[in-house]
SEVEXTOR-637343 format. One record per residue (C-alpha): residue number from 0; chain; x, y, z. Coordinates in Angstrom, 2 decimals, m for minus. Layout:
N
{site NUM,A,{X,Y,Z}},
...
This chain:
361
{site 0,A,{41.21,142.53,m165.14}},
{site 1,A,{44.94,143.33,m165.06}},
{site 2,A,{46.09,145.65,m162.32}},
{site 3,A,{47.93,148.72,m163.63}},
{site 4,A,{51.44,149.30,m162.36}},
{site 5,A,{51.47,151.79,m159.47}},
{site 6,A,{52.03,155.35,m160.69}},
{site 7,A,{54.81,155.93,m158.21}},
{site 8,A,{56.68,152.86,m159.38}},
{site 9,A,{59.90,153.76,m161.17}},
{site 10,A,{61.34,150.82,m163.03}},
{site 11,A,{64.97,150.41,m163.95}},
{site 12,A,{66.01,151.70,m167.35}},
{site 13,A,{69.66,151.16,m168.14}},
{site 14,A,{71.51,154.19,m169.42}},
{site 15,A,{75.03,153.27,m170.52}},
{site 16,A,{77.64,155.97,m170.43}},
{site 17,A,{78.58,155.30,m174.03}},
{site 18,A,{77.57,153.27,m177.06}},
{site 19,A,{80.05,151.89,m179.53}},
{site 20,A,{78.92,150.61,m182.93}},
{site 21,A,{81.14,148.72,m185.31}},
{site 22,A,{81.35,149.27,m189.04}},
{site 23,A,{79.66,145.95,m189.91}},
{site 24,A,{76.87,146.58,m187.37}},
{site 25,A,{76.06,149.86,m189.13}},
{site 26,A,{75.28,147.88,m192.27}},
{site 27,A,{72.14,146.51,m190.59}},
{site 28,A,{69.03,148.63,m190.10}},
{site 29,A,{68.55,147.11,m186.64}},
{site 30,A,{72.02,148.19,m185.57}},
{site 31,A,{71.51,151.72,m186.84}},
{site 32,A,{68.14,151.91,m185.04}},
{site 33,A,{69.79,150.96,m181.71}},
{site 34,A,{72.38,153.71,m182.15}},
{site 35,A,{69.64,156.21,m183.03}},
{site 36,A,{67.65,155.33,m179.90}},
{site 37,A,{70.73,155.85,m177.77}},
{site 38,A,{71.53,159.19,m179.38}},
{site 39,A,{67.94,160.34,m178.87}},
{site 40,A,{68.40,159.66,m175.15}},
{site 41,A,{71.57,161.73,m175.02}},
{site 42,A,{73.92,158.75,m174.82}},
{site 43,A,{77.24,159.43,m176.60}},
{site 44,A,{77.56,157.25,m179.72}},
{site 45,A,{80.95,156.38,m181.21}},
{site 46,A,{81.09,154.91,m184.71}},
{site 47,A,{84.13,152.66,m184.84}},
{site 48,A,{86.13,152.59,m188.10}},
{site 49,A,{86.39,148.81,m187.98}},
{site 50,A,{84.98,145.82,m186.14}},
{site 51,A,{87.32,145.66,m183.17}},
{site 52,A,{86.22,146.97,m179.77}},
{site 53,A,{89.01,149.06,m178.33}},
{site 54,A,{88.08,150.54,m174.97}},
{site 55,A,{91.41,151.65,m173.58}},
{site 56,A,{90.33,150.51,m170.10}},
{site 57,A,{92.09,151.80,m166.97}},
{site 58,A,{94.70,149.53,m165.43}},
{site 59,A,{92.93,149.66,m162.07}},
{site 60,A,{90.72,146.54,m161.95}},
{site 61,A,{87.74,148.20,m160.29}},
{site 62,A,{87.75,151.19,m162.63}},
{site 63,A,{88.13,148.91,m165.64}},
{site 64,A,{85.15,146.87,m164.48}},
{site 65,A,{83.05,150.03,m164.02}},
{site 66,A,{83.99,151.35,m167.46}},
{site 67,A,{83.19,148.05,m169.17}},
{site 68,A,{79.90,147.59,m167.32}},
{site 69,A,{78.72,151.05,m168.38}},
{site 70,A,{79.46,150.45,m172.08}},
{site 71,A,{77.03,149.14,m174.69}},
{site 72,A,{78.53,147.83,m177.91}},
{site 73,A,{76.51,147.16,m181.06}},
{site 74,A,{78.20,144.40,m183.04}},
{site 75,A,{77.26,141.58,m185.37}},
{site 76,A,{76.70,138.12,m183.95}},
{site 77,A,{79.57,135.98,m185.27}},
{site 78,A,{78.85,132.88,m187.38}},
{site 79,A,{79.30,130.67,m184.30}},
{site 80,A,{76.24,132.31,m182.73}},
{site 81,A,{74.15,131.32,m185.75}},
{site 82,A,{74.97,127.65,m185.14}},
{site 83,A,{72.66,126.97,m182.23}},
{site 84,A,{73.63,124.93,m179.20}},
{site 85,A,{71.33,122.93,m176.89}},
{site 86,A,{70.78,124.47,m173.46}},
{site 87,A,{69.81,121.82,m170.94}},
{site 88,A,{67.68,121.70,m168.90}},
{site 89,A,{65.92,124.87,m170.08}},
{site 90,A,{65.35,124.47,m173.80}},
{site 91,A,{66.19,122.69,m177.00}},
{site 92,A,{68.25,125.55,m178.38}},
{site 93,A,{69.95,128.75,m177.28}},
{site 94,A,{69.32,131.91,m179.31}},
{site 95,A,{71.47,134.92,m178.40}},
{site 96,A,{70.31,138.50,m178.91}},
{site 97,A,{73.17,139.88,m176.84}},
{site 98,A,{76.03,138.92,m174.57}},
{site 99,A,{76.42,140.58,m171.19}},
{site 100,A,{74.09,142.27,m168.74}},
{site 101,A,{73.90,145.70,m167.05}},
{site 102,A,{72.93,144.24,m163.64}},
{site 103,A,{75.44,143.75,m160.83}},
{site 104,A,{74.57,140.36,m159.32}},
{site 105,A,{77.03,139.03,m156.76}},
{site 106,A,{76.44,135.48,m158.01}},
{site 107,A,{76.49,136.39,m161.73}},
{site 108,A,{76.29,133.27,m163.90}},
{site 109,A,{78.26,135.01,m166.65}},
{site 110,A,{81.32,135.67,m164.49}},
{site 111,A,{84.10,133.34,m165.55}},
{site 112,A,{82.21,132.10,m168.61}},
{site 113,A,{82.61,135.14,m170.87}},
{site 114,A,{86.01,136.29,m172.00}},
{site 115,A,{87.35,139.78,m171.56}},
{site 116,A,{85.86,142.87,m169.87}},
{site 117,A,{82.12,142.69,m169.07}},
{site 118,A,{81.00,144.94,m171.93}},
{site 119,A,{77.40,144.32,m172.97}},
{site 120,A,{77.32,143.46,m176.67}},
{site 121,A,{74.02,143.54,m178.55}},
{site 122,A,{73.65,142.06,m182.00}},
{site 123,A,{72.74,144.13,m185.04}},
{site 124,A,{72.25,141.28,m187.53}},
{site 125,A,{68.89,140.26,m186.12}},
{site 126,A,{67.65,139.26,m189.56}},
{site 127,A,{70.41,136.66,m189.80}},
{site 128,A,{69.72,135.44,m186.27}},
{site 129,A,{66.03,134.82,m186.94}},
{site 130,A,{66.69,133.20,m190.32}},
{site 131,A,{69.12,130.80,m188.65}},
{site 132,A,{66.35,129.46,m186.37}},
{site 133,A,{64.25,127.88,m189.10}},
{site 134,A,{66.35,124.73,m189.74}},
{site 135,A,{66.18,123.83,m186.03}},
{site 136,A,{62.43,123.32,m186.02}},
{site 137,A,{61.66,119.80,m184.78}},
{site 138,A,{65.33,119.04,m184.15}},
{site 139,A,{65.46,119.54,m180.38}},
{site 140,A,{66.35,116.77,m177.96}},
{site 141,A,{65.88,118.43,m174.57}},
{site 142,A,{62.28,119.56,m174.25}},
{site 143,A,{60.63,118.51,m177.50}},
{site 144,A,{61.60,114.87,m176.88}},
{site 145,A,{60.64,114.96,m173.20}},
{site 146,A,{57.37,113.21,m172.40}},
{site 147,A,{56.58,115.88,m169.80}},
{site 148,A,{57.42,118.87,m172.01}},
{site 149,A,{56.84,117.76,m175.59}},
{site 150,A,{53.72,119.95,m175.72}},
{site 151,A,{56.02,123.00,m175.65}},
{site 152,A,{57.29,122.14,m179.12}},
{site 153,A,{60.78,123.15,m180.18}},
{site 154,A,{61.99,125.58,m177.53}},
{site 155,A,{64.43,128.46,m177.91}},
{site 156,A,{66.00,130.14,m174.86}},
{site 157,A,{66.97,133.82,m175.22}},
{site 158,A,{68.37,134.44,m171.71}},
{site 159,A,{71.53,132.36,m171.55}},
{site 160,A,{74.10,135.11,m171.85}},
{site 161,A,{72.01,138.20,m171.20}},
{site 162,A,{68.84,139.63,m169.72}},
{site 163,A,{67.04,140.75,m172.90}},
{site 164,A,{64.36,142.74,m171.08}},
{site 165,A,{67.02,144.89,m169.40}},
{site 166,A,{68.26,145.97,m172.83}},
{site 167,A,{64.90,146.24,m174.55}},
{site 168,A,{64.33,150.03,m174.26}},
{site 169,A,{67.47,150.58,m176.32}},
{site 170,A,{67.48,147.53,m178.58}},
{site 171,A,{63.91,146.52,m179.41}},
{site 172,A,{65.41,143.09,m180.10}},
{site 173,A,{63.15,141.14,m177.77}},
{site 174,A,{59.99,142.64,m179.25}},
{site 175,A,{61.22,141.79,m182.73}},
{site 176,A,{61.90,138.19,m181.71}},
{site 177,A,{58.48,137.87,m180.05}},
{site 178,A,{56.85,139.10,m183.26}},
{site 179,A,{58.89,136.60,m185.26}},
{site 180,A,{57.70,133.70,m183.10}},
{site 181,A,{54.15,135.04,m183.15}},
{site 182,A,{54.16,134.84,m186.94}},
{site 183,A,{55.94,131.46,m187.05}},
{site 184,A,{53.10,129.05,m187.73}},
{site 185,A,{54.78,126.08,m186.10}},
{site 186,A,{55.02,124.16,m182.84}},
{site 187,A,{57.64,126.43,m181.24}},
{site 188,A,{58.19,128.43,m178.07}},
{site 189,A,{60.44,131.37,m177.28}},
{site 190,A,{61.57,131.58,m173.66}},
{site 191,A,{63.22,134.38,m171.73}},
{site 192,A,{63.73,135.20,m168.07}},
{site 193,A,{64.42,138.55,m166.43}},
{site 194,A,{65.17,140.41,m163.23}},
{site 195,A,{63.62,143.54,m164.73}},
{site 196,A,{60.02,144.67,m164.92}},
{site 197,A,{59.36,147.15,m167.74}},
{site 198,A,{57.16,145.01,m169.98}},
{site 199,A,{55.00,147.86,m171.29}},
{site 200,A,{56.37,147.60,m174.84}},
{site 201,A,{55.62,143.85,m175.00}},
{site 202,A,{52.02,143.70,m173.81}},
{site 203,A,{50.27,144.43,m177.11}},
{site 204,A,{52.58,142.46,m179.41}},
{site 205,A,{51.14,139.71,m181.65}},
{site 206,A,{52.88,136.96,m179.69}},
{site 207,A,{50.56,134.17,m180.77}},
{site 208,A,{50.96,132.38,m177.44}},
{site 209,A,{54.43,131.24,m178.48}},
{site 210,A,{56.47,133.14,m175.89}},
{site 211,A,{56.97,132.34,m172.21}},
{site 212,A,{58.34,135.07,m169.94}},
{site 213,A,{59.73,133.97,m166.59}},
{site 214,A,{60.48,136.30,m163.71}},
{site 215,A,{63.77,135.49,m162.02}},
{site 216,A,{63.03,135.90,m158.33}},
{site 217,A,{64.58,135.60,m154.89}},
{site 218,A,{63.36,136.77,m151.47}},
{site 219,A,{63.41,140.57,m151.11}},
{site 220,A,{65.99,140.23,m148.33}},
{site 221,A,{68.43,138.86,m150.90}},
{site 222,A,{68.12,141.91,m153.15}},
{site 223,A,{71.53,143.06,m151.94}},
{site 224,A,{72.95,140.29,m154.15}},
{site 225,A,{71.13,141.66,m157.22}},
{site 226,A,{72.20,145.30,m157.50}},
{site 227,A,{70.91,147.27,m160.43}},
{site 228,A,{67.76,145.17,m160.88}},
{site 229,A,{64.08,145.87,m160.27}},
{site 230,A,{62.54,144.83,m156.92}},
{site 231,A,{61.04,141.36,m156.78}},
{site 232,A,{57.56,142.78,m156.19}},
{site 233,A,{57.84,144.75,m159.44}},
{site 234,A,{58.98,141.64,m161.32}},
{site 235,A,{55.94,139.73,m160.07}},
{site 236,A,{53.64,142.57,m161.11}},
{site 237,A,{55.24,142.50,m164.55}},
{site 238,A,{54.66,138.76,m164.75}},
{site 239,A,{51.01,139.29,m163.95}},
{site 240,A,{50.70,141.92,m166.68}},
{site 241,A,{52.27,139.55,m169.21}},
{site 242,A,{49.98,136.69,m168.17}},
{site 243,A,{46.94,138.96,m168.49}},
{site 244,A,{48.15,139.82,m172.01}},
{site 245,A,{47.99,136.13,m172.92}},
{site 246,A,{51.62,135.22,m172.56}},
{site 247,A,{52.72,131.96,m171.02}},
{site 248,A,{54.65,132.79,m167.85}},
{site 249,A,{56.91,131.21,m165.28}},
{site 250,A,{58.96,131.62,m162.14}},
{site 251,A,{62.70,131.11,m162.23}},
{site 252,A,{63.60,130.77,m158.56}},
{site 253,A,{67.31,131.26,m158.87}},
{site 254,A,{69.78,131.02,m157.50}},
{site 255,A,{68.30,129.33,m154.46}},
{site 256,A,{70.50,130.49,m151.59}},
{site 257,A,{70.50,128.41,m148.41}},
{site 258,A,{71.25,131.32,m146.08}},
{site 259,A,{69.97,131.51,m142.50}},
{site 260,A,{66.17,131.60,m142.48}},
{site 261,A,{65.85,130.32,m146.03}},
{site 262,A,{62.69,128.32,m145.32}},
{site 263,A,{60.68,131.31,m144.13}},
{site 264,A,{62.14,133.57,m146.82}},
{site 265,A,{61.26,131.29,m149.72}},
{site 266,A,{57.87,130.38,m148.28}},
{site 267,A,{57.03,134.11,m148.21}},
{site 268,A,{58.36,134.50,m151.76}},
{site 269,A,{56.15,131.71,m153.11}},
{site 270,A,{53.17,133.13,m151.21}},
{site 271,A,{53.80,136.55,m152.77}},
{site 272,A,{53.85,135.01,m156.23}},
{site 273,A,{50.61,133.14,m155.50}},
{site 274,A,{48.93,136.35,m154.35}},
{site 275,A,{50.02,138.27,m157.42}},
{site 276,A,{48.87,135.58,m159.86}},
{site 277,A,{45.85,134.34,m157.96}},
{site 278,A,{43.00,135.47,m160.21}},
{site 279,A,{44.67,135.63,m163.64}},
{site 280,A,{42.41,133.84,m166.14}},
{site 281,A,{43.82,130.97,m168.22}},
{site 282,A,{47.11,131.11,m166.34}},
{site 283,A,{49.85,128.94,m167.88}},
{site 284,A,{52.55,128.90,m165.18}},
{site 285,A,{55.79,126.99,m164.78}},
{site 286,A,{58.55,126.93,m162.16}},
{site 287,A,{62.27,126.35,m162.64}},
{site 288,A,{64.37,125.72,m159.54}},
{site 289,A,{68.10,126.41,m159.69}},
{site 290,A,{70.38,126.19,m156.65}},
{site 291,A,{73.38,128.44,m156.16}},
{site 292,A,{76.64,127.07,m157.50}},
{site 293,A,{79.98,128.47,m158.61}},
{site 294,A,{83.21,127.47,m160.29}},
{site 295,A,{86.74,128.37,m159.14}},
{site 296,A,{86.93,130.79,m162.06}},
{site 297,A,{83.62,132.53,m161.40}},
{site 298,A,{84.42,132.74,m157.68}},
{site 299,A,{87.68,134.57,m158.44}},
{site 300,A,{86.05,136.96,m160.90}},
{site 301,A,{83.14,137.75,m158.59}},
{site 302,A,{85.49,138.35,m155.66}},
{site 303,A,{87.29,140.97,m157.75}},
{site 304,A,{84.05,142.58,m158.97}},
{site 305,A,{82.21,142.60,m155.63}},
{site 306,A,{84.80,142.44,m152.84}},
{site 307,A,{82.31,143.56,m150.19}},
{site 308,A,{79.70,140.87,m150.88}},
{site 309,A,{78.64,138.61,m148.02}},
{site 310,A,{77.34,135.90,m150.34}},
{site 311,A,{78.69,132.55,m149.16}},
{site 312,A,{81.06,131.03,m151.72}},
{site 313,A,{83.22,128.78,m149.55}},
{site 314,A,{84.35,125.56,m151.28}},
{site 315,A,{84.75,123.97,m147.83}},
{site 316,A,{80.99,124.22,m147.28}},
{site 317,A,{80.14,122.73,m150.67}},
{site 318,A,{80.24,119.49,m152.59}},
{site 319,A,{82.49,119.33,m155.62}},
{site 320,A,{81.08,118.13,m158.93}},
{site 321,A,{82.54,117.69,m162.38}},
{site 322,A,{80.91,119.52,m165.27}},
{site 323,A,{80.23,118.03,m168.69}},
{site 324,A,{83.25,119.97,m169.95}},
{site 325,A,{85.53,118.32,m167.33}},
{site 326,A,{85.55,121.43,m165.15}},
{site 327,A,{84.72,121.78,m161.47}},
{site 328,A,{81.73,123.38,m159.81}},
{site 329,A,{80.74,123.68,m156.17}},
{site 330,A,{77.16,122.92,m155.16}},
{site 331,A,{75.37,122.42,m151.86}},
{site 332,A,{76.10,119.10,m150.07}},
{site 333,A,{73.77,116.20,m150.96}},
{site 334,A,{71.77,116.24,m147.73}},
{site 335,A,{71.08,119.97,m148.00}},
{site 336,A,{70.17,119.60,m151.67}},
{site 337,A,{67.71,116.88,m150.74}},
{site 338,A,{66.19,119.10,m148.04}},
{site 339,A,{65.93,122.08,m150.38}},
{site 340,A,{64.33,120.07,m153.17}},
{site 341,A,{61.73,118.53,m150.86}},
{site 342,A,{60.85,121.95,m149.43}},
{site 343,A,{60.31,123.63,m152.80}},
{site 344,A,{58.28,120.79,m154.24}},
{site 345,A,{56.06,120.68,m151.15}},
{site 346,A,{55.71,124.46,m150.84}},
{site 347,A,{54.82,124.98,m154.47}},
{site 348,A,{52.31,122.13,m154.40}},
{site 349,A,{50.63,123.60,m151.33}},
{site 350,A,{50.77,127.33,m152.14}},
{site 351,A,{50.99,127.59,m155.91}},
{site 352,A,{49.68,124.30,m157.33}},
{site 353,A,{49.15,125.86,m160.78}},
{site 354,A,{52.92,125.97,m161.27}},
{site 355,A,{54.33,123.01,m163.20}},
{site 356,A,{57.87,122.34,m162.03}},
{site 357,A,{60.02,121.90,m165.14}},
{site 358,A,{63.27,120.93,m163.48}},
{site 359,A,{65.42,121.07,m160.36}},
{site 360,A,{69.15,121.59,m160.56}},
């Protein structure tokens, strides 16, 4: 039987300081519903006369960042978002419900990859987004053509540019997408990962076994790098609740940070996950292992956002690699990468053998 969440547990619920909704977003019932939920919670709602987001941000960089991070904008996904892109090594296709995230992670993957101030934009034209998925059935080349993962069917990743669970209390977008996949009588799988833990609205949905939630986890001692997120223990409890509700689940151990004491820290993390999931019936569990890396651009952006962070981002301690777009990224040196990979494969096999490792990167 599933364990109820502790009564004293207070999970994160993002409350933006303001919500902006564009004219075209108001044409969609989903967009209007998001604005209505915000207004019901006392969040100021501004209906923009057009489709341009004009914030009038302060010139001071820190204040501008704070203002952008506390703003939720309801817009329409542009046509480019309806033309899906592959997302290796996670899934065949990327489906975006939003762009941006309310968390304050010192290693943020979005830093340097998204243009402009870090406003969180959620998409109102959900009907167009779901309709656009249908032609991609059976067309994937990443997981559906992999001998090890073909049983997953055509996979769609919803966490590339956002954390959809963090936004769910205001948007309802994730629940709507789970229902869509639950009703899609085809060999498909929706995937999302989160650093948040309020899954109560998802537990009773007709998911049809076609959604996999992964908890993004790191040792509790590294929580200082993940401000504004739920504690790791709460994320693991949420994962258990989802598994007990029949969802496929997974662990996204990311980013793996080779700080002092990393062996003991990650061994304890894997043991905590094993304890939490130990007696879940019919557990379908995966693991995705992603090491910390950064680009020159993301390093500069993160240094301006989080100047007090002690997260190591020293190019001199890293190996330089070229990206598929001819850019540069800094990863751990080959010998350390080899040591890390061996440790995680051995530790998972020994402590959490139910977890199928999908990839290492």
